[in-house]
N, C-alpha and C positions, 0 to 999 in steps of 0.2 A: 414543443418538448415539455415545457413546464406543465401545460394542461394535461398531457399524457401521463405524467408522473402523478399529478393530483387525482386523476381518475383511476389510477391503478389500485383497485380495491385489494389486490393480493400483495401489495408492497408491505413488507414486514415493518413493525414498529420497533425501533431500537430502544434499548433500556434507558430509563431516565438517567441513570448514572452516566451512560455513554453520552447522552445528549448534553448533560452538564459539563462533561469533560471536553466535548467539542466546543462548547461556549467558552471554555477556559482559554482556548487558543487566542481569543480576542480580548481577554481580560488580564491586563498586566498586573493587576492588584490581587489576583487570586493566590491563596496560600496553600501550602501542603496540608495544613490542618483542615482546610475546607475540602480538599480532595479526599482526605481520610474520612471526613464526616459523611460526604455523599456516598462514598463507596460502602460504608458500613450499613447503609440502608438496603443493600441488595445482598442478602446472605449467600445465595447460590453463586453469584459472581465473585463475591469476596472469597469464598472457599476455593474456587478455581484459581483465582489470582494468587492466593497464598501458596497453593500447591506449586504453581509455576514459579513463584518467587523463591521457593526452596529447591528448584531444579538446578542441575549442573549449569545450565545455560545462564542463570541469573546469580550465580555465586555459590549455591549449594552448601558450602561449608559454614555459611552464616545462617543461623536459625532465624526464620521469619515466622513469628507466632501470631502476629496481629497486624492489622492495617497500619497501626502506628509504627511498628517495626519496619514494615515495608516502605513507608515514607522515609524513615531514617536511613535505612540500608540502601535502598534503590535510588532514592532521590526523587524529586517531584516529577521531572520530565520522563524518566525511565518508567516510573510507576504509571503515569498517564498513558504512555505508549503501550505498556503491558495490558492495562485495563481495556483500552480501545481494541487491541488485538483479540483478547479473550472475548470481549463483548460482541464484536462483529462475528467472529468465527462461531460463537455459540448461538447467536440469534438468527442469522440469515439461514433460511431453509431453502433447499434446492428445489426448484420446480421440476416437473417431470422431464426426463431426458437431459438433465443437466448434471454433470459430474461435479458435485460441490466439493468433494475432497480434492480432486485434481485442481479445481479452481483455487482453493485456498492454499494448496501446496505451492503452486506457482506464485501466488500473490505473496506468500511469506518469503519465498526465495528472492523475488524482486525486491521486497522490503529490506531483507537482510543486506543485499548488495547496495541498495540506496544508502543505508545507514553506514556501511563500510566506505562507500565512495565520498560521503559527506565531508570528511576531513580534506580530501583532495580538492573539493569544490568550495571549501570555506563556507559551508552552509550548516544550518542546524540539523544535527543527526536525527533527532526524534521527529522533526517535521519531514525530513527526507524519508524516514522509515514509513511514516503515515502515508505519504504520497505513493510509495511503492506498494504498501498494503492495499490501497484502494485504486490502484492504477487501472484495474480491469473491472471495476464495479459496474461500469456501463454494459459490459457483456452480460453480467448477471441480470441487470435491469431489462435488457432486450429479451432475455429468456422469459422474464415475467410477463411483459406486455405484448410480445410478438413471438409466442412459443413456436408456432409452426415455421415461421420464417427463420427463427434462430436455429432450429434443428437442421433446416436445409443449408443454411450458411455454414454451420459446423462441419457438415459432411464435405462441403467443397473446400473448406479451410484445411481439412485433413488430407486433401490431395495436393496441397501446396499453394492454393490461391490466397490472396491477401484478404484478411478479415475486414479491414476498414474499407477497402475498395468494394468488396461485395456488399457490405452493409449500406454504403452510400448508394450503390446501384439499386438495391432491392427495397431499402427503407427510406432513403433520403437523408440519412444521418448515420454516423458510426458510433462505436462504443466509446470513443474519447469524448464526443459531444454529449452522449447520454450520461456518461459517468460524471462529467463536469456539472451537468445540470442537476444530477442527483446529489452530488457533494454540495452544491449551492443550496439545494432544497433542505439539506441537513444542516445548513449554516456553518460549514467548514470555512476557514479563512480563505481569502481570495488567492493567496499564493498556492494553496493546495488545489483549488479549483482550476487555476491556470495551468498548473503542472499536469494534471490529468488531461485537460483539454488539448494541450500541445505536445504531449509526450512523443507522438509519432513524427512530428515535424516541428521541433522547437523553434526553428528559424522563422516560422510563420506567425509566431506570437507578436503582438504589438510591441512588446519589449521582451528581449530574450530572458527566459526563466531558467536559472541554474537548476531548479528542482525538476523542470521538464527535461533538461539535458541529463540530469542524474537518472531519471527513470529510463530514458532512451539508452544510455550506456549500460545500465543494469541489465536491461533486456539483451543488449549485445553480448554482455558477459555470459548470460545464460545460454544463448544460442551458439556461442563460439568458445566454450570452455577449453576444449582440446587444443584448438588453434592458438589461443592466448597462452596456454602453458608452454607451447612450442615457440613462442615469440612471433607468431604470425598474426598480424593485425589487418589483414585484408578486409576492406569494407568498413573499417573503423571511421566513425564520424569526426574526423580530425578538425574540420572547419568549425564545428560547434565548440570544441575545446579551445581553439584559438580565439573564438569570439568571446569567450569568458576570460581571456588573457591568462590561461593556464599553460604550464610547460608540458608539452606532449611527451617528451622523453621521460620525465619524472613519473607521469601517469602510467606510461607503458611499463616502466620498471616495477611500479607497484602492482599493476595488474598481473604481471608474470608471476608474482609471489603471493597471489591471493590465497588466504588461508581457507580452511574449511568453514563455511559460513552457515551451513544448514542443519547443524546438530540441534535436535530438540524440537523440530517443526511438528513432529507427530504428536507432541504433548499438547499443542494448541488444538488439535483436531479431535482428540478423544478425551 
């Protein structure tokens, strides 16, 4: 898998700013001033980040006129998450026959749910968001390196077949494995790599990852919005919640009152 990624000549280069922000996950000594300094080196990305920082989603009423303002108003972690979101959505270009807008729309929806769930799971909300944002990056990678097979898989997935099962049958690996390898190649921290790898079956991880469970339940939320609103939790992965020593009744009560989470997604895409 690693060799496949290294040989992928069409794999896009992510901006230097984004690379440095990824590195910051593993650097406890990095400061908000350093983030502001590296962001200022990319004018196009800075302009879009400032536009997003002034949107309703990020506060709206507070004027953000500079990177320094963004650091002060949004805070270090929120600004880093915003830059990563804008950077990836702006940089990755869709290969032929790949609906990039649909891909990012779903990715942002999963990310928003992961961030909202983070409080219930007692995990870092910004890391949870990043896990959700990149949960399907392996699907994108497969379209880059195995385009014909990816199109055939998409057609069968649209008829109701399991994506991961088909990918393993036809490719020998699935999007979770491909995504984890790509996240590792980009030097994301291990907790994000692990979450992407075990999102479909968190119980299979060497050690249960709360971030993997978070992605798993975020996708359950997307797939079962109407049922959840009606208090119907058929198929809910209760064993995973119990394994994390969380109270199921409290989580159900919170899920039934899920607020609108997807306002402003289109701003990331255009």
